[in-house]
C-alpha positions in Angstrom: 82.0 79.3 99.8 81.4 76.0 98.0 77.6 76.2 98.7 77.5 79.5 96.9 79.1 78.5 93.6 77.1 78.7 90.4 77.9 78.0 86.8 77.7 81.7 86.0 77.6 84.6 88.5 74.1 85.9 88.6 75.2 89.5 89.1 77.1 89.5 85.8 74.0 88.6 83.8 71.9 91.2 85.6 74.3 94.1 84.9 74.9 93.1 81.2 71.2 93.8 80.8 71.9 97.4 81.8 74.3 98.1 78.9 73.0 100.8 76.7 70.7 102.3 79.4 71.7 105.7 80.7 69.8 105.3 83.9 68.2 102.5 85.9 66.3 101.7 89.2 69.2 99.7 90.7 67.1 98.9 93.8 65.0 96.5 91.6 68.1 95.1 89.9 69.7 94.4 93.3 66.5 92.6 94.4 66.6 90.3 91.4 70.4 89.6 91.6 70.3 88.8 95.4 67.2 86.7 95.2 68.7 84.6 92.4 72.0 84.3 94.3 70.4 83.1 97.5 68.0 80.6 95.8 71.1 79.1 94.1 73.0 78.9 97.3 70.1 77.5 99.3 68.5 75.1 96.8 70.6 75.1 93.6 67.6 76.7 91.8 67.5 79.8 89.6 65.0 82.5 90.3 63.9 82.7 86.7 63.5 79.0 86.0 63.0 76.1 88.4 63.0 78.4 91.4 60.4 80.8 90.0 57.7 79.7 92.5 60.0 80.2 95.5 61.2 83.6 94.0 57.6 84.8 93.6 56.7 83.8 97.2 59.8 85.6 98.6 59.2 88.7 96.6 55.5 88.9 97.4 56.1 88.3 101.1 58.8 91.0 101.4 56.8 93.5 99.5 53.7 93.1 101.6 53.0 90.8 104.6 56.6 91.1 106.0 56.2 94.8 106.7 55.3 95.9 110.2 51.7 96.6 111.0 50.0 98.3 114.0 49.1 95.0 115.8 52.7 93.8 115.6 53.5 96.5 118.2 50.5 95.5 120.3 51.2 91.8 120.4 53.0 90.4 123.5 54.6 87.5 121.6 55.3 86.4 118.0 52.2 84.2 117.9 49.7 86.7 119.4 47.1 88.3 117.1 48.2 86.2 114.1 44.5 85.5 113.5 44.2 89.2 112.4 46.7 88.7 109.6 45.4 86.4 106.9 47.9 87.4 104.2 50.9 86.7 106.4 49.5 83.3 107.4 48.5 82.3 103.9 51.8 83.4 102.4 53.8 81.6 105.2 51.8 78.4 104.7 52.7 78.4 101.0 56.4 79.0 101.7 56.5 76.2 104.3 54.7 73.8 101.9 57.2 74.6 99.1 60.3 74.2 101.3 58.9 71.1 103.0 58.5 69.6 99.5 62.1 70.4 98.6 63.3 68.8 101.9 61.3 65.7 101.2 62.5 65.4 97.7 66.1 65.9 98.7 65.8 63.2 101.4 64.4 60.8 98.8 66.9 61.7 96.1 70.0 63.2 97.8 72.7 64.8 95.7 75.8 62.6 95.3 77.9 65.5 96.7 77.2 68.6 98.8 76.0 71.4 96.4 74.1 73.8 98.5 73.0 74.9 102.0 70.1 72.4 102.1 72.5 69.6 101.5 74.6 70.8 104.4 71.6 71.1 106.7 70.4 67.6 105.9 73.9 66.3 106.6 74.2 68.2 109.9 73.7 66.3 113.2 72.8 67.3 116.7 75.1 66.6 119.6 73.4 63.3 120.2 74.0 62.3 116.6 70.4 62.7 115.5 69.6 64.6 112.2 68.1 68.1 112.4 64.2 68.0 112.3 62.6 69.2 109.1 61.1 72.2 110.9 64.5 73.5 112.0 65.9 73.0 108.5 63.0 74.9 107.1 63.5 77.7 109.6 67.2 78.0 108.9 66.5 78.2 105.2 64.0 81.0 105.8 66.6 82.9 107.9 69.2 82.6 105.2 66.7 83.7 102.6 66.0 86.9 104.5 69.7 87.6 105.0 70.7 86.8 101.5 67.8 88.5 99.7 66.1 91.5 101.4 68.9 92.7 103.8 71.7 92.2 101.2 69.6 94.0 98.6 69.2 97.0 100.9 72.9 97.0 101.8 73.8 97.2 98.1 71.3 100.0 97.5 72.7 102.2 100.4 76.3 101.4 99.5 75.7 102.4 95.9 73.9 105.5 97.0 76.8 106.6 99.2 79.4 105.9 96.4 77.3 107.8 93.9 77.6 110.8 96.3 81.3 110.2 96.8 82.9 109.7 93.3 86.4 109.8 94.6 85.9 106.8 96.9 84.0 105.1 94.1 87.0 105.5 91.8 89.3 104.0 94.4 87.0 101.0 94.9 86.8 100.5 91.2 90.6 100.4 90.9 90.5 97.5 93.5 87.9 95.5 91.6 89.5 96.0 88.2 92.8 94.8 89.6 91.1 91.6 90.8 87.9 91.1 88.8 84.9 89.3 90.4 85.2 86.5 87.8 88.4 85.4 89.6 86.7 84.9 93.0 86.8 81.2 93.8 86.6 81.3 97.6 86.3 83.6 100.6 90.1 84.2 100.7 89.9 85.9 97.3 87.7 88.7 98.8 90.8 89.9 100.7 91.8 91.6 97.5 89.1 94.2 98.1 89.8 95.8 101.5 88.3 99.2 100.6 85.2 97.6 99.1 84.8 95.6 102.3 85.2 98.7 104.4 82.6 100.6 102.3 80.1 97.9 103.1 80.9 98.0 106.8 80.6 101.8 106.8 77.3 101.5 105.0 76.0 99.1 107.6 77.1 101.6 110.3 75.2 104.5 108.7 72.3 102.5 107.3 72.0 99.2 109.3 69.6 97.0 107.4 68.0 96.0 110.8 67.7 99.4 112.6 66.0 97.8 115.6 66.7 94.4 117.3 64.1 93.1 119.8 64.7 90.3 122.4 62.2 88.9 125.0 63.7 88.6 128.5 63.4 85.0 129.8 64.7 85.8 133.3 64.8 88.7 135.6 67.9 90.9 135.2 69.2 94.4 135.8 70.6 96.5 133.0 72.3 99.8 133.8 70.3 100.0 137.0 67.0 99.3 135.3 65.0 96.2 136.4 64.2 93.8 133.5 61.2 91.5 134.3 60.7 88.2 132.6 58.5 88.5 129.5 59.3 92.1 128.8 60.7 93.2 125.3 64.1 94.7 125.2 64.8 96.8 122.1 68.3 97.7 120.9 68.8 100.2 118.1 71.8 99.8 115.9 70.7 103.0 114.1 71.2 105.0 117.4 74.4 103.2 118.5 76.1 103.5 115.1 75.5 107.2 115.0 76.2 108.1 118.6 78.7 110.9 118.9 80.2 109.4 122.1 81.0 106.2 120.3 82.2 107.3 116.9 84.3 110.1 115.5 82.4 112.2 112.9 79.4 109.7 113.3 77.3 111.1 110.4 80.2 111.2 107.9 80.8 108.5 105.3 84.4 107.4 106.2 85.1 103.8 105.0 88.7 104.1 106.1 87.6 103.7 109.7 87.2 100.0 109.1 90.4 99.3 107.2 92.3 98.2 110.3 89.4 96.3 111.8 89.8 92.7 110.7 86.7 91.6 112.7 84.4 94.7 112.9 81.7 92.9 114.9 84.2 92.7 117.7 83.7 96.4 118.1 81.0 96.8 120.7 79.5 99.8 119.1 79.0 98.0 115.8 76.1 95.5 115.7 74.6 95.4 112.2 74.0 91.6 112.5 73.3 91.5 116.2 75.8 89.9 118.6 76.4 86.9 120.7 75.0 83.4 120.2 72.0 84.9 118.3 74.0 86.8 115.7 72.6 86.5 112.2 73.6 83.2 110.7 73.6 84.7 107.2 76.1 87.5 108.0 79.0 85.9 106.2 77.0 84.9 103.2 75.4 88.3 102.9 78.7 90.1 103.0 80.4 87.8 100.4 77.3 88.2 98.1 77.3 92.0 98.5 81.0 92.3 97.7 80.7 90.2 94.5 77.6 92.0 93.3 78.9 95.5 94.0 82.3 94.7 92.4 80.5 93.4 89.3 78.5 96.6 89.0 81.4 99.0 89.6 83.7 97.2 87.2 81.1 97.9 84.5 79.7 101.3 85.3 80.4 104.7 86.9 77.3 105.4 89.0 75.8 108.8 89.9 72.4 110.0 90.9 70.0 110.8 88.1 68.1 113.4 90.2 69.0 115.6 93.1 66.2 114.6 95.4 67.6 113.2 98.7 66.8 109.7 99.7 65.4 109.4 103.2 65.7 106.1 105.1 62.4 104.4 106.1 62.3 101.6 108.6 60.1 98.5 108.2 61.3 94.9 108.2 64.6 96.4 106.9 65.9 99.9 106.4 64.8 100.9 103.0 64.5 104.2 101.0 61.4 106.4 101.0 61.6 106.1 97.2 63.6 104.2 94.7 65.6 106.7 92.7 67.1 106.2 89.3 70.9 106.1 89.1 72.8 107.4 86.1 75.1 104.8 84.5 78.2 105.5 82.5 79.8 102.4 80.8 83.4 101.8 81.7 85.6 101.4 78.7 88.6 99.3 79.7 91.8 99.4 77.7 92.8 96.2 76.1 96.1 94.7 77.1 
């Protein structure tokens, strides 16, 4: 977790700003906290200062061009029909230019020690000993940005929503994080102090997978369950359906975090694929989960959370699984007894 360390946890500052407010749109606070965290981990840059340009590009892309459009479903490949989407091409070009400039700067003036993911990617070598090409480094940074920002933010929203509807479980998670505060986390092993919190996140990913659909293009002919798969065809897998299938899960629509307590490696469960599976599993899975645990622990140690209104939140699929509206949460400040 060395590449994720910062001088002050971004979540703590974000939630201190909520003091004195009886209600808040936490979806927006999660966006800000996770974007700041991932920019620090990737490039050692804060979203509100030296990383402001990158933060603005990431926010604007996720709020607009990243969302699916009609011709995305009409295209046969990733590069088809891109001439119809000027916003996506322009925004992508600006992001590539900004990251390429960071890579060039870091190659010219490397850090004396490894501080972030960019340093690690620059130090990585292929099997033949050659360094990774700049394009691959840039693409890996983009994948980590998506995992650490948008998908983690959505995970945090849905987990908070579920805990707001289940105050008993919320109290149990709070007891865990108060017994071992987020400020004491210095490495991944420290997260083992929060088994219920971890299970809450897994159960959230089961009920509300941030990637509700996974698509892969067949490169060779195959047969799957008696169906012929021809080269070039698109195979779509739905974690949303698999995670809620009554033949695969007991009480599939019920929020039961305890089902993951005795699963040390839940992605070993064939019916649980929130990050994909196999050699193409999301490279940001570990970072996203560590980030989510620290942010949620910081929030619950400070506030009791409930819904400000009774209107149900309906999931809506786009680039990630988001809410049909961003509700306000009611916040009650936790008063901790002094030792």
